[in-house]
N, CA, C and O atoms as a MOPAC input file, in Angstrom:
PM7 MOZYME 1SCF
protein

 N    105.91700 1   126.01800 1   132.79500 1
 C    107.34600 1   125.73500 1   132.88600 1
 C    107.94000 1   125.85600 1   131.50600 1
 O    107.43200 1   125.25300 1   130.56000 1
 N    109.01700 1   126.63100 1   131.36400 1
 C    109.68600 1   126.78900 1   130.13300 1
 C    110.77500 1   125.73400 1   129.95100 1
 O    111.81800 1   125.78600 1   130.60100 1
 N    110.52000 1   124.78100 1   129.06400 1
 C    111.40500 1   123.66900 1   128.88200 1
 C    111.16800 1   123.09000 1   127.52400 1
 O    110.09800 1   122.52600 1   127.29400 1
 N    112.10800 1   123.19200 1   126.59700 1
 C    111.86500 1   122.70700 1   125.25800 1
 C    111.66100 1   121.25900 1   125.23100 1
 O    110.87900 1   120.78500 1   124.40700 1
 N    112.32000 1   120.47800 1   126.09300 1
 C    112.12300 1   119.02200 1   126.10200 1
 C    110.60700 1   118.72900 1   126.39700 1
 O    109.94500 1   117.92800 1   125.73700 1
 N    110.14100 1   119.43900 1   127.42400 1
 C    108.78600 1   119.24200 1   127.81100 1
 C    107.77800 1   119.60100 1   126.68800 1
 O    106.84900 1   118.84800 1   126.39400 1
 N    108.00500 1   120.76900 1   126.08700 1
 C    107.10900 1   121.19000 1   124.95500 1
 C    107.17200 1   120.19000 1   123.79100 1
 O    106.15000 1   119.86800 1   123.18400 1
 N    108.41500 1   119.69000 1   123.48100 1
 C    108.51100 1   118.68900 1   122.39000 1
 C    107.67600 1   117.42300 1   122.79700 1
 O    106.92800 1   116.86600 1   121.99300 1
 N    107.83800 1   117.02100 1   124.03400 1
 C    107.16600 1   115.79000 1   124.47600 1
 C    105.61300 1   116.00900 1   124.33900 1
 O    104.88800 1   115.12100 1   123.89300 1
 N    105.15300 1   117.19800 1   124.73300 1
 C    103.72400 1   117.47800 1   124.63900 1
 C    103.26400 1   117.42500 1   123.19300 1
 O    102.20500 1   116.87100 1   122.89800 1
 N    104.07200 1   118.01300 1   122.26500 1
 C    103.76200 1   118.03900 1   120.83700 1
 C    103.69700 1   116.66100 1   120.22600 1
 O    102.82800 1   116.34700 1   119.41200 1
 N    104.67400 1   115.82700 1   120.66000 1
 C    104.64100 1   114.43500 1   120.22200 1
 C    103.39000 1   113.70100 1   120.65500 1
 O    102.78500 1   112.96000 1   119.88100 1
 N    103.01500 1   113.91800 1   121.89900 1
 C    101.81100 1   113.27200 1   122.43100 1
 C    100.59800 1   113.70100 1   121.62400 1
 O     99.80700 1   112.87800 1   121.16200 1
 N    100.46700 1   115.11400 1   121.45600 1
 C     99.26800 1   115.55700 1   120.75200 1
 C     99.23200 1   115.01600 1   119.35600 1
 O     98.15800 1   114.63400 1   118.89200 1
 N    100.33600 1   114.95900 1   118.65800 1
 C    100.35400 1   114.44700 1   117.26900 1
 C    100.04300 1   112.94200 1   117.22600 1
 O     99.28000 1   112.48500 1   116.37400 1
 N    100.63600 1   112.18600 1   118.14500 1
 C    100.42500 1   110.69600 1   118.11600 1
 C     98.95600 1   110.34700 1   118.51000 1
 O     98.33200 1   109.45600 1   117.93200 1
 N     98.46500 1   111.05300 1   119.46800 1
 C     97.11800 1   110.74800 1   119.99700 1
 C     96.06400 1   111.59300 1   119.35500 1
 O     94.89400 1   111.44900 1   119.70900 1
 N     96.39600 1   112.47700 1   118.42200 1
 C     95.40100 1   113.33300 1   117.76700 1
 C     94.63900 1   114.13800 1   118.71200 1
 O     93.40900 1   114.14100 1   118.65500 1
 N     95.32500 1   114.87600 1   119.64600 1
 C     94.76400 1   115.67700 1   120.65800 1
 C     94.89000 1   117.11900 1   120.27600 1
 O     95.96300 1   117.53800 1   119.84200 1
 N     93.81500 1   117.92300 1   120.41800 1
 C     93.86600 1   119.34600 1   120.05300 1
 C     94.13400 1   120.25500 1   121.25500 1
 O     94.45600 1   121.43200 1   121.09500 1
 N     93.99500 1   119.69200 1   122.46400 1
 C     94.12500 1   120.50100 1   123.70000 1
 C     95.54300 1   121.08000 1   123.78400 1
 O     96.52800 1   120.37900 1   123.55500 1
 N     95.62200 1   122.36000 1   124.11400 1
 C     96.92500 1   123.04200 1   124.28400 1
 C     97.36000 1   123.23200 1   125.69800 1
 O     98.46600 1   123.71700 1   125.93700 1
 N     96.53300 1   122.86800 1   126.65400 1
 C     96.87100 1   123.15700 1   128.06300 1
 C     97.38100 1   121.86900 1   128.79400 1
 O     96.82300 1   120.77500 1   128.70400 1
 N     98.48000 1   122.12100 1   129.50900 1
 C     98.98000 1   121.05700 1   130.33600 1
 C     99.79500 1   121.75800 1   131.48500 1
 O    100.20800 1   122.91200 1   131.37100 1
 N     99.98800 1   121.00700 1   132.55900 1
 C    100.88500 1   121.42500 1   133.59900 1
 C    102.03700 1   120.39800 1   133.59000 1
 O    101.83700 1   119.19900 1   133.39800 1
 N    103.24200 1   120.93200 1   133.80400 1
 C    104.44200 1   120.07900 1   133.93300 1
 C    105.00400 1   120.27600 1   135.34200 1
 O    105.22400 1   121.39900 1   135.79500 1
 N    105.23100 1   119.14400 1   136.02100 1
 C    105.68500 1   119.22900 1   137.41800 1
 C    106.35100 1   117.98700 1   137.86700 1
 O    106.20900 1   116.92800 1   137.25600 1
 N    107.09800 1   118.11200 1   138.96300 1
 C    107.66400 1   116.87500 1   139.55500 1
 C    107.11800 1   116.74500 1   140.94600 1
 O    106.69700 1   117.72600 1   141.55800 1
 N    107.12500 1   115.54000 1   141.44000 1
 C    106.70500 1   115.25600 1   142.86900 1
 C    107.77600 1   115.87500 1   143.75900 1
 O    108.97400 1   115.74900 1   143.50300 1
 N    107.31100 1   116.55300 1   144.81800 1
 C    108.13100 1   117.30000 1   145.70300 1
 C    109.03000 1   116.41800 1   146.62400 1
 O    110.11800 1   116.86100 1   146.99200 1
 N    108.62500 1   115.24800 1   146.98200 1
 C    109.39200 1   114.49800 1   147.94700 1
 C    110.52700 1   113.76700 1   147.32200 1
 O    111.66400 1   113.94000 1   147.76100 1
 N    110.28600 1   112.93200 1   146.28900 1
 C    111.33100 1   112.15600 1   145.67000 1
 C    110.91400 1   112.03400 1   144.18400 1
 O    110.28900 1   111.04000 1   143.81600 1
 N    111.23500 1   112.99000 1   143.34900 1
 C    110.71000 1   113.09600 1   142.02100 1
 C    110.96400 1   111.86900 1   141.15900 1
 O    110.10100 1   111.46600 1   140.37900 1
 N    112.22000 1   111.23400 1   141.30600 1
 C    112.59600 1   110.10700 1   140.53200 1
 C    111.78600 1   108.82600 1   141.01300 1
 O    111.23100 1   108.07300 1   140.21200 1
 N    111.76700 1   108.66100 1   142.25600 1
 C    111.06700 1   107.47000 1   142.79800 1
 C    109.56300 1   107.48900 1   142.50000 1
 O    109.00200 1   106.52300 1   141.98400 1
 N    108.92700 1   108.62300 1   142.84300 1
 C    107.43000 1   108.75400 1   142.64900 1
 C    107.11600 1   108.81800 1   141.16200 1
 O    106.16100 1   108.19600 1   140.69700 1
 N    107.91400 1   109.56500 1   140.42300 1
 C    107.66200 1   109.51500 1   138.89400 1
 C    107.78600 1   108.17800 1   138.35600 1
 O    106.97000 1   107.78500 1   137.52100 1
 N    108.79000 1   107.40000 1   138.78200 1
 C    108.95000 1   106.01800 1   138.34900 1
 C    107.70300 1   105.16800 1   138.64600 1
 O    107.29100 1   104.34600 1   137.82700 1
 N    107.11500 1   105.37900 1   139.82500 1
 C    105.92000 1   104.56500 1   140.21600 1
 C    104.78400 1   104.96300 1   139.25400 1
 O    103.99000 1   104.10400 1   138.87200 1
 N    104.68600 1   106.26800 1   138.84600 1
 C    103.65900 1   106.59400 1   137.91800 1
 C    103.88700 1   105.95000 1   136.54900 1
 O    102.95700 1   105.41800 1   135.94200 1
 N    105.15500 1   106.00500 1   136.06100 1
 C    105.44200 1   105.30100 1   134.79000 1
 C    105.06300 1   103.81800 1   134.85500 1
 O    104.52000 1   103.26000 1   133.90200 1
 N    105.35700 1   103.20200 1   135.98200 1
 C    105.03700 1   101.79600 1   136.11700 1
 C    103.52600 1   101.51400 1   136.41900 1
 O    103.10500 1   100.36700 1   136.57300 1
 N    102.77600 1   102.57300 1   136.49000 1
 C    101.36900 1   102.58900 1   136.78800 1
 C    101.01500 1   101.98200 1   138.12000 1
 O     99.90200 1   101.48600 1   138.29900 1
 N    101.91400 1   102.01100 1   139.03500 1
 C    101.67700 1   101.60300 1   140.41400 1
 C    101.12900 1   102.77900 1   141.21300 1
 O    100.34200 1   102.59000 1   142.14000 1
 N    101.53000 1   103.95300 1   140.86900 1
 C    100.98800 1   105.17200 1   141.43700 1
 C    100.00700 1   105.81400 1   140.53300 1
 O    100.36500 1   106.31700 1   139.46800 1
 N     98.69900 1   105.80800 1   140.96000 1
 C     97.55000 1   106.34300 1   140.13900 1
 C     96.84800 1   107.44600 1   140.93200 1
 O     95.73600 1   107.84000 1   140.57700 1
 N     97.46500 1   107.94600 1   141.98300 1
 C     96.85600 1   109.01800 1   142.76700 1
 C     97.88300 1   109.76700 1   143.51900 1
 O     98.98600 1   109.26900 1   143.74600 1
 N     97.54300 1   110.97600 1   143.92000 1
 C     98.43000 1   111.81600 1   144.77700 1
 C     97.55700 1   112.62300 1   145.65500 1
 O     96.33900 1   112.67800 1   145.48700 1
 N     98.21700 1   113.27700 1   146.63900 1
 C     97.50900 1   114.22800 1   147.52300 1
 C     98.36500 1   115.37700 1   147.89200 1
 O     99.57100 1   115.23600 1   148.09900 1
 N     97.71600 1   116.58600 1   147.98100 1
 C     98.50100 1   117.80000 1   148.31100 1
 C     97.67200 1   118.57300 1   149.33500 1
 O     96.45900 1   118.40700 1   149.46100 1
 N     98.38800 1   119.41600 1   150.04900 1
 C     97.75600 1   120.20300 1   151.07500 1
 C     96.91300 1   121.31700 1   150.35700 1
 O     97.44500 1   122.02300 1   149.50000 1
 N     95.68600 1   121.46100 1   150.68700 1
 C     94.77700 1   122.36600 1   150.02700 1
 C     95.27600 1   123.83800 1   150.17500 1
 O     95.15600 1   124.65300 1   149.26100 1
 N     95.83600 1   124.12800 1   151.36700 1
 C     96.26600 1   125.46300 1   151.67100 1
 C     97.24400 1   126.10600 1   150.68900 1
 O     97.26900 1   127.32600 1   150.52900 1
 N     98.08200 1   125.23000 1   150.00600 1
 C     99.07800 1   125.69900 1   149.10600 1
 C     98.41900 1   126.24400 1   147.79700 1
 O     98.96900 1   127.14900 1   147.16900 1
 N     97.27800 1   125.70800 1   147.40400 1
 C     96.64100 1   126.23100 1   146.19000 1
 C     96.33300 1   127.69800 1   146.24200 1
 O     96.52500 1   128.44400 1   145.28200 1
 N     95.83200 1   128.09900 1   147.43900 1
 C     95.56400 1   129.53900 1   147.65700 1
 C     96.79100 1   130.34500 1   147.71700 1
 O     96.83900 1   131.41800 1   147.11700 1
 N     97.80600 1   129.89600 1   148.41100 1
 C     99.08100 1   130.60600 1   148.64000 1
 C     99.75400 1   130.77000 1   147.27000 1
 O    100.20400 1   131.86700 1   146.94100 1
 N     99.83000 1   129.69900 1   146.46400 1
 C    100.47900 1   129.75100 1   145.16700 1
 C     99.56200 1   130.28300 1   144.08200 1
 O     99.96800 1   130.37200 1   142.92300 1
 N     98.33000 1   130.64200 1   144.43500 1
 C     97.33300 1   131.08700 1   143.42700 1
 C     97.20100 1   130.18600 1   142.26000 1
 O     97.19100 1   130.60600 1   141.10300 1
 N     97.09800 1   128.91600 1   142.59200 1
 C     96.88900 1   127.88500 1   141.52600 1
 C     95.47500 1   127.31500 1   141.68400 1
 O     94.94400 1   127.17700 1   142.78600 1
 N     94.90900 1   127.00000 1   140.54800 1
 C     93.64400 1   126.32500 1   140.49600 1
 C     93.71400 1   124.87000 1   140.98500 1
 O     94.73700 1   124.20900 1   140.80700 1
 N     92.69800 1   124.39900 1   141.56200 1
 C     92.68600 1   123.00600 1   141.89900 1
 C     92.68800 1   122.17600 1   140.59500 1
 O     92.19900 1   122.62000 1   139.55600 1
 N     93.26500 1   120.93600 1   140.69000 1
 C     93.17300 1   120.10300 1   139.52800 1
 C     91.75900 1   119.81600 1   139.17400 1
 O     90.87600 1   119.87000 1   140.03000 1
 N     91.51700 1   119.50400 1   137.89700 1
 C     90.19100 1   119.15500 1   137.42500 1
 C     90.22500 1   117.92700 1   136.61800 1
 O     91.24900 1   117.59800 1   136.02000 1
 N     89.07100 1   117.19400 1   136.57800 1
 C     88.94900 1   116.02800 1   135.76600 1
 C     89.32700 1   116.41900 1   134.27700 1
 O     88.93400 1   117.48200 1   133.79600 1
 N     90.05300 1   115.57800 1   133.61400 1
 C     90.55300 1   115.70400 1   132.30300 1
 C     91.75600 1   116.63400 1   132.07900 1
 O     92.16400 1   116.87700 1   130.94400 1
 N     92.30900 1   117.14500 1   133.17900 1
 C     93.54200 1   117.91200 1   133.07500 1
 C     94.65700 1   116.95700 1   132.66900 1
 O     94.67600 1   115.80200 1   133.09300 1
 N     95.62500 1   117.46300 1   131.81000 1
 C     96.83000 1   116.75200 1   131.45300 1
 C     98.00000 1   117.29500 1   132.28300 1
 O     98.15400 1   118.49900 1   132.49300 1
 N     98.82400 1   116.32400 1   132.74800 1
 C    100.04100 1   116.69400 1   133.48200 1
 C    101.18100 1   115.92600 1   132.89500 1
 O    101.05500 1   114.73900 1   132.59700 1
 N    102.34100 1   116.62100 1   132.71900 1
 C    103.54900 1   115.98300 1   132.33400 1
 C    104.35500 1   115.82400 1   133.56600 1
 O    104.77200 1   116.78900 1   134.20600 1
 N    104.56700 1   114.58300 1   133.88800 1
 C    105.29500 1   114.25100 1   135.12700 1
 C    106.85100 1   114.28500 1   134.82400 1
 O    107.30100 1   113.64700 1   133.87300 1
 N    107.60700 1   114.99200 1   135.59700 1
 C    108.98600 1   115.21500 1   135.33800 1
 C    109.85000 1   114.50200 1   136.37900 1
 O    109.42400 1   114.27900 1   137.51200 1
 N    111.11600 1   114.13500 1   135.95800 1
 C    112.03400 1   113.57800 1   136.90700 1
 C    112.70500 1   114.73200 1   137.63200 1
 O    112.31400 1   115.88700 1   137.46500 1
 N    113.74500 1   114.41200 1   138.46300 1
 C    114.39900 1   115.41500 1   139.24200 1
 C    115.22800 1   116.38500 1   138.40000 1
 O    115.61500 1   117.45200 1   138.87700 1
 N    115.49700 1   116.01200 1   137.15200 1
 C    116.21000 1   116.87800 1   136.24100 1
 C    115.31300 1   117.63500 1   135.25600 1
 O    115.77200 1   118.23700 1   134.28400 1
 N    114.00500 1   117.57200 1   135.56000 1
 C    112.97500 1   118.19900 1   134.67000 1
 C    112.86200 1   117.57900 1   133.34400 1
 O    112.48100 1   118.23400 1   132.37400 1
 N    113.20100 1   116.26100 1   133.26200 1
 C    112.96700 1   115.53000 1   131.99700 1
 C    111.54700 1   114.87500 1   132.05800 1
 O    111.15200 1   114.36000 1   133.10400 1
 N    110.80400 1   114.90000 1   130.94900 1
 C    109.49400 1   114.31300 1   130.98000 1
 C    109.55600 1   112.79100 1   131.12100 1
 O    110.34000 1   112.13500 1   130.43600 1
 N    108.74500 1   112.24100 1   131.99400 1
 C    108.62900 1   110.81800 1   132.19900 1
 C    107.35400 1   110.22900 1   131.53800 1
 O    107.39900 1   109.17500 1   130.90300 1
 N    106.25700 1   110.92200 1   131.70300 1
 C    104.99800 1   110.43200 1   131.12100 1
 C    103.93300 1   111.54100 1   131.18700 1
 O    104.17500 1   112.57500 1   131.81000 1
 N    102.79400 1   111.35400 1   130.57700 1
 C    101.72200 1   112.23700 1   130.63900 1
 C    100.52900 1   111.51900 1   131.31900 1
 O    100.17400 1   110.38800 1   130.98700 1
 N     99.95000 1   112.22800 1   132.26500 1
 C     98.72400 1   111.65800 1   132.90300 1
 C     97.54400 1   112.48500 1   132.59400 1
 O     97.67100 1   113.61600 1   132.12700 1
 N     96.40400 1   111.95300 1   132.84300 1
 C     95.10100 1   112.59000 1   132.63200 1
 C     94.33500 1   112.41900 1   133.96000 1
 O     94.16900 1   111.29000 1   134.42100 1
 N     93.87200 1   113.50600 1   134.57500 1
 C     93.16200 1   113.47900 1   135.80700 1
 C     91.77500 1   112.79100 1   135.59800 1
 O     91.03100 1   113.10800 1   134.67000 1
 N     91.48900 1   111.86700 1   136.48300 1
 C     90.17500 1   111.14400 1   136.39700 1
 C     89.27100 1   111.45200 1   137.54500 1
 O     88.06400 1   111.24400 1   137.41800 1
 N     89.78400 1   111.95400 1   138.70700 1
 C     88.94100 1   112.21400 1   139.81700 1
 C     89.64500 1   113.22000 1   140.72400 1
 O     90.86600 1   113.12300 1   140.84600 1
 N     88.99800 1   114.15000 1   141.35000 1
 C     89.51800 1   115.07200 1   142.25100 1
 C     88.46700 1   115.26500 1   143.38100 1
 O     87.27200 1   115.42300 1   143.12900 1
 N     88.96600 1   115.24300 1   144.61300 1
 C     88.12400 1   115.55000 1   145.77000 1
 C     88.94000 1   116.11800 1   146.90200 1
 O     90.13100 1   115.83800 1   147.04000 1
 N     88.26900 1   116.93100 1   147.72100 1
 C     88.97200 1   117.55000 1   148.83000 1
 C     88.34200 1   116.93200 1   150.10200 1
 O     87.12200 1   116.84200 1   150.23400 1
 N     89.23700 1   116.50800 1   151.04000 1
 C     88.85600 1   115.74100 1   152.18800 1
 C     89.79500 1   116.01800 1   153.34500 1
 O     90.96100 1   116.33600 1   153.11100 1
 N     89.32700 1   115.90900 1   154.60700 1
 C     90.27700 1   116.06400 1   155.69100 1
 C     91.32400 1   115.02000 1   155.64500 1
 O     91.04600 1   113.89700 1   155.22600 1
 N     92.55200 1   115.33600 1   156.06600 1
 C     93.67500 1   114.35900 1   156.06900 1
 C     93.23100 1   113.10800 1   156.82600 1
 O     93.47600 1   112.00600 1   156.33500 1
 N     92.62200 1   113.21100 1   157.94300 1
 C     92.27800 1   112.03000 1   158.76600 1
 C     91.12800 1   111.25000 1   158.20800 1
 O     90.72000 1   110.28300 1   158.85200 1
 N     90.54800 1   111.58600 1   157.03600 1
 C     89.54800 1   110.85400 1   156.40900 1
 C     89.96600 1   110.24100 1   155.12200 1
 O     89.13900 1   109.63300 1   154.44300 1
 N     91.24100 1   110.36800 1   154.73800 1
 C     91.77800 1   109.70900 1   153.54100 1
 C     91.63300 1   108.21600 1   153.70000 1
 O     91.94600 1   107.67500 1   154.76000 1
 N     91.16900 1   107.54700 1   152.68200 1
 C     90.83700 1   106.13000 1   152.75500 1
 C     92.03900 1   105.25600 1   152.49400 1
 O     93.06500 1   105.70800 1   151.98400 1
 N     91.89500 1   104.01100 1   152.84900 1
 C     92.94700 1   103.03100 1   152.58700 1
 C     92.97900 1   102.74400 1   151.03600 1
 O     94.01900 1   102.36700 1   150.49500 1
 N     91.87700 1   102.92300 1   150.38000 1
 C     91.86000 1   102.78100 1   148.94500 1
 C     92.69600 1   103.83200 1   148.26600 1
 O     93.43000 1   103.52800 1   147.32500 1
 N     92.60200 1   105.06000 1   148.72100 1
 C     93.42000 1   106.19000 1   148.16200 1
 C     94.90400 1   105.88700 1   148.45900 1
 O     95.74800 1   105.97800 1   147.56800 1
 N     95.20900 1   105.52900 1   149.71300 1
 C     96.62100 1   105.23100 1   150.07800 1
 C     97.16000 1   104.15200 1   149.19200 1
 O     98.31500 1   104.26100 1   148.78000 1
 N     96.42400 1   103.11400 1   148.86100 1
 C     96.84900 1   102.06800 1   148.00400 1
 C     97.11900 1   102.57900 1   146.61700 1
 O     98.11700 1   102.19100 1   146.01000 1
 N     96.25300 1   103.45000 1   146.07800 1
 C     96.42000 1   103.98700 1   144.74300 1
 C     97.65200 1   104.86300 1   144.67100 1
 O     98.24900 1   104.97700 1   143.60100 1
 N     98.06200 1   105.49100 1   145.77700 1
 C     99.26700 1   106.30700 1   145.77000 1
 C    100.51200 1   105.49900 1   145.49100 1
 O    101.51500 1   106.06500 1   145.05500 1
 N    100.48900 1   104.15300 1   145.73400 1
 C    101.54200 1   103.23100 1   145.30500 1
 C    102.83300 1   103.28800 1   146.08400 1
 O    103.83800 1   102.71400 1   145.66500 1
 N    102.81900 1   103.98700 1   147.23600 1
 C    104.12400 1   104.18500 1   147.93700 1
 C    104.30000 1   103.22000 1   149.10300 1
 O    103.32600 1   102.83700 1   149.75100 1
 N    105.53200 1   102.83200 1   149.36700 1
 C    105.79800 1   101.91600 1   150.48700 1
 C    105.08300 1   100.65100 1   150.36400 1
 O    105.05700 1   100.04200 1   149.29400 1
 N    104.47100 1   100.21000 1   151.47400 1
 C    103.62900 1    98.97500 1   151.46000 1
 C    102.22200 1    99.21100 1   150.99700 1
 O    101.42300 1    98.27500 1   150.97300 1
 N    101.88600 1   100.42900 1   150.62600 1
 C    100.62900 1   100.86600 1   150.08700 1
 C     99.52800 1   100.90900 1   151.21100 1
 O     98.34500 1   101.04500 1   150.89800 1
 N     99.89000 1   100.80300 1   152.40400 1
 C     98.89800 1   100.87300 1   153.52500 1
 C     98.51100 1   102.24800 1   153.90500 1
 O     99.21300 1   103.20600 1   153.58400 1
 N     97.39800 1   102.37700 1   154.58800 1
 C     96.98400 1   103.71800 1   155.08900 1
 C     97.92800 1   104.16400 1   156.17200 1
 O     98.21800 1   105.35800 1   156.24400 1
 N     98.41100 1   103.32200 1   156.99100 1
 C     99.33100 1   103.71700 1   158.05600 1
 C    100.61200 1   104.30900 1   157.43800 1
 O    101.08600 1   105.35700 1   157.87600 1
 N    101.16000 1   103.64000 1   156.43200 1
 C    102.37700 1   104.17600 1   155.75000 1
 C    102.04600 1   105.55700 1   155.13400 1
 O    102.80600 1   106.51300 1   155.28900 1
 N    100.92700 1   105.63900 1   154.45100 1
 C    100.51800 1   106.87200 1   153.77200 1
 C    100.46700 1   107.99400 1   154.80700 1
 O    101.04000 1   109.06100 1   154.58900 1
 N     99.79700 1   107.76700 1   155.91300 1
 C     99.66100 1   108.74500 1   156.94000 1
 C    101.00500 1   109.22500 1   157.51000 1
 O    101.26800 1   110.41000 1   157.71600 1
 N    101.80400 1   108.22700 1   157.73800 1
 C    103.15000 1   108.55600 1   158.35500 1
 C    104.01700 1   109.41000 1   157.40100 1
 O    104.56900 1   110.42500 1   157.82500 1
 N    104.14300 1   109.01200 1   156.12100 1
 C    104.99400 1   109.82700 1   155.25700 1
 C    104.35300 1   111.14800 1   154.86300 1
 O    105.05400 1   112.15200 1   154.73600 1
 N    103.01900 1   111.17400 1   154.66300 1
 C    102.46300 1   112.41900 1   154.32500 1
 C    102.33300 1   113.39700 1   155.48100 1
 O    102.40300 1   114.60900 1   155.27700 1
 N    102.14300 1   112.88100 1   156.70300 1
 C    102.24200 1   113.75400 1   157.84800 1
 C    103.61300 1   114.44300 1   157.99800 1
 O    103.69700 1   115.64000 1   158.27700 1
 N    104.64800 1   113.67600 1   157.81200 1
 C    105.99800 1   114.21900 1   157.83400 1
 C    106.18200 1   115.24100 1   156.71200 1
 O    106.66500 1   116.34700 1   156.95900 1
 N    105.80600 1   114.88600 1   155.49100 1
 C    105.98100 1   115.80200 1   154.35800 1
 C    105.17600 1   117.06400 1   154.57600 1
 O    105.71700 1   118.15800 1   154.41300 1
 N    103.88800 1   116.96200 1   154.94300 1
 C    103.04800 1   118.18000 1   155.10300 1
 C    103.62000 1   118.99600 1   156.30600 1
 O    103.70900 1   120.22100 1   156.22100 1
 N    103.98300 1   118.36100 1   157.35800 1
 C    104.54700 1   119.10200 1   158.48600 1
 C    105.75800 1   120.01400 1   158.06500 1
 O    105.86100 1   121.19100 1   158.41100 1
 N    106.63300 1   119.36100 1   157.30700 1
 C    107.85600 1   120.13300 1   156.79700 1
 C    107.44000 1   121.26600 1   155.85200 1
 O    107.94600 1   122.38200 1   155.97100 1
 N    106.53500 1   120.99400 1   154.92700 1
 C    106.12800 1   121.99800 1   154.01500 1
 C    105.35900 1   123.14800 1   154.67000 1
 O    105.53400 1   124.31200 1   154.30900 1
 N    104.50800 1   122.80300 1   155.63500 1
 C    103.71100 1   123.78600 1   156.37200 1
 C    104.64000 1   124.70600 1   157.22100 1
 O    104.39100 1   125.90500 1   157.34500 1
 N    105.65600 1   124.14300 1   157.76900 1
 C    106.62700 1   124.92400 1   158.56400 1
 C    107.19400 1   126.09400 1   157.81500 1
 O    107.43600 1   127.15500 1   158.38900 1
 N    107.42500 1   125.89000 1   156.43400 1
 C    107.95800 1   126.90700 1   155.58300 1
 C    107.04900 1   128.15400 1   155.52200 1
 O    107.50600 1   129.26500 1   155.25800 1
 N    105.77300 1   127.93000 1   155.77200 1
 C    104.83800 1   129.07500 1   155.75200 1
 C    104.28000 1   129.37700 1   157.11300 1
 O    103.22900 1   129.99800 1   157.26600 1
 N    105.00400 1   128.92800 1   158.07600 1
 C    104.66600 1   129.21100 1   159.50500 1
 C    103.27500 1   128.70600 1   159.88800 1
 O    102.53300 1   129.35800 1   160.62200 1
 N    102.93700 1   127.48100 1   159.34900 1
 C    101.67800 1   126.83400 1   159.74700 1
 C    101.98800 1   125.47200 1   160.32400 1
 O    103.04900 1   124.90600 1   160.05800 1
 N    101.07200 1   124.94300 1   161.11000 1
 C    101.25900 1   123.71300 1   161.77100 1
 C    100.35300 1   122.66600 1   161.05900 1
 O     99.28400 1   123.00400 1   160.55100 1
 N    100.79900 1   121.41800 1   161.03700 1
 C    100.01600 1   120.28000 1   160.51300 1
 C     98.83400 1   120.09000 1   161.44400 1
 O     98.96200 1   120.18400 1   162.66500 1
 N     97.73000 1   119.83400 1   160.87400 1
 C     96.47600 1   119.43800 1   161.59700 1
 C     95.94200 1   118.16000 1   161.03600 1
 O     95.92800 1   117.97800 1   159.81800 1
 N     95.50500 1   117.27600 1   161.87800 1
 C     94.95600 1   115.99200 1   161.42400 1
 C     93.73100 1   116.19200 1   160.54900 1
 O     93.42500 1   115.36700 1   159.68800 1
 N     93.03300 1   117.29700 1   160.78100 1
 C     91.81200 1   117.55600 1   159.93200 1
 C     91.95300 1   118.58500 1   158.86400 1
 O     90.98800 1   119.08600 1   158.28700 1
 N     93.22400 1   118.88300 1   158.62100 1
 C     93.45700 1   119.82800 1   157.49200 1
 C     93.01700 1   119.21900 1   156.16800 1
 O     93.12000 1   118.01000 1   155.96200 1
 N     92.51700 1   120.08600 1   155.25900 1
 C     92.05000 1   119.60800 1   153.94700 1
 C     93.23400 1   119.23000 1   153.03700 1
 O     94.24700 1   119.92500 1   152.96200 1
 N     93.04400 1   118.07600 1   152.34500 1
 C     93.98400 1   117.64700 1   151.35800 1
 C     93.21400 1   117.46100 1   150.03300 1
 O     92.05700 1   117.03900 1   150.01000 1
 N     93.89100 1   117.78600 1   148.96800 1
 C     93.36800 1   117.62200 1   147.61800 1
 C     93.76900 1   116.24700 1   147.10500 1
 O     94.95900 1   116.03300 1   146.87300 1
 N     92.87800 1   115.32700 1   146.91700 1
 C     93.15800 1   113.97400 1   146.43200 1
 C     92.88000 1   113.97500 1   144.94600 1
 O     91.82700 1   114.41100 1   144.48000 1
 N     93.82600 1   113.48800 1   144.24400 1
 C     93.70900 1   113.45900 1   142.71600 1
 C     94.05300 1   112.03100 1   142.25600 1
 O     95.04000 1   111.43700 1   142.69100 1
 N     93.17800 1   111.49200 1   141.33700 1
 C     93.44500 1   110.25100 1   140.73400 1
 C     93.64700 1   110.52000 1   139.25000 1
 O     93.06600 1   111.43600 1   138.66800 1
 N     94.50000 1   109.67700 1   138.66200 1
 C     94.89600 1   109.88700 1   137.29800 1
 C     95.18000 1   108.60100 1   136.58200 1
 O     95.24600 1   107.54200 1   137.20600 1
 N     95.35100 1   108.67300 1   135.27100 1
 C     95.76300 1   107.47500 1   134.48800 1
 C     96.90400 1   107.97600 1   133.51700 1
 O     96.90100 1   109.10400 1   133.02400 1
 N     97.84600 1   107.05800 1   133.29900 1
 C     98.93800 1   107.42700 1   132.34200 1
 C     98.34400 1   107.23000 1   130.93400 1
 O     97.78900 1   106.18200 1   130.60300 1
 N     98.49400 1   108.31500 1   130.10700 1
 C     97.99100 1   108.27200 1   128.79100 1
 C     99.10300 1   108.27300 1   127.71200 1
 O     98.85200 1   108.05800 1   126.52600 1
 N    100.39500 1   108.53600 1   128.20400 1
 C    101.49800 1   108.60200 1   127.23800 1
 C    102.76200 1   108.37300 1   127.99000 1
 O    102.96600 1   108.97200 1   129.04600 1
 N    103.64600 1   107.50600 1   127.47600 1
 C    104.95100 1   107.31100 1   128.02500 1
 C    105.92000 1   106.85500 1   126.98400 1
 O    107.09400 1   106.63900 1   127.28600 1

């Protein structure tokens, strides 16, 4: 993403934390960037999940442990930097209550997680003429805030 605010934020982080790494991804959450980004800043949200199919379609690599991500608000302003701590691929219907809790959304229950993610994935998959499946693979990612 070309954004001078994002690049400045990254350089500040690297300087302050004495980091030599030059690679990061900058992105916003697709559903509600301000709400979900705020939960990350508050460190209530320490995990996320995405439909595996989109990585192939968008020709993106899966997240990896130690990846840095600059989380953006809805106006593409940097909110914080996270570092990926765990990544695994699992069927949607096998996502655990622990993961749902770490996502920090709603009442943090698995039922809530399944409801909102099923709706989100259904809508996103329709855009590529695919149907939601209970056993579709999701990429679960856990992270920690390393800069804000």
